C-alpha positions in Angstrom: 0.0 0.0 0.0 1.1 3.5 -0.7 1.6 6.1 2.0 -1.5 8.0 0.8 -3.6 4.8 1.0 -2.4 4.2 4.6 -3.2 7.8 5.5 -6.8 7.4 4.1 -7.2 4.2 6.1 -6.0 5.9 9.3 -8.4 8.8 8.8 -11.2 6.3 8.0 -10.4 4.4 11.2 -10.3 7.5 13.3 -13.7 8.6 11.9 -15.2 5.1 12.6 -13.8 5.2 16.2 -15.2 8.7 16.7 -18.6 7.6 15.3 -18.6 4.5 17.5 -18.0 6.6 20.7 -20.5 9.2 19.7 -23.1 6.5 19.1 -22.3 4.8 22.4 -22.7 8.1 24.2 -26.1 8.8 22.5 -27.3 5.3 23.4 -26.4 5.9 27.0 -28.3 9.1 27.0 -31.3 7.4 25.4 -31.2 4.7 28.1 -31.2 7.4 30.8 -34.1 9.2 29.1 -36.1 5.9 28.9 -35.5 5.3 32.6 -36.8 8.7 33.5 -39.8 8.4 31.3 -40.6 5.0 32.8 -40.4 6.4 36.3 -42.7 9.4 35.4 -45.2 7.0 33.8 -45.2 4.9 37.0 -45.8 8.0 39.1 -48.6 9.2 36.7 -50.3 5.9 36.8 -50.1 5.8 40.6 -51.4 9.4 40.9 -54.3 8.7 38.5 -55.2 5.5 40.4 -55.3 7.4 43.7 -57.4 10.2 42.2 -59.8 7.7 40.7 -60.2 5.8 43.9 -60.7 9.0 45.9 -63.2 10.2 43.4 -65.1 6.9 43.5 -65.0 6.9 47.3 -66.3 10.4 47.4 -69.1 9.6 45.0 -70.1 6.6 47.0 -70.3 8.6 50.2 -72.5 11.3 48.6 -75.0 8.7 47.3 -75.0 6.4 50.3 -78.0 6.5 52.6 -77.5 8.3 55.8 -77.9 6.0 58.8 -79.3 7.1 62.1 -77.7 6.3 65.4 -79.1 2.8 65.5 -77.9 1.8 62.0 -81.3 2.4 60.5 -81.9 4.7 57.6 -83.2 8.1 58.6 -86.5 9.2 57.1 
């Protein structure tokens, strides 16, 4: 191989190595973003479930018959 060909191979190898490390860094960032999104989704689901249960409980209390002191429905 000629000197010029070796230089091209060296530049190509450097570019490939740079691209590899850049891709590796981006994949790591993507992994972190995915973890944060998953945690936020878990919190959102939990919050929604709590609000739904609270709302249902509140609705049940507002429609439930009022019982007197002896456990009998007041008139």
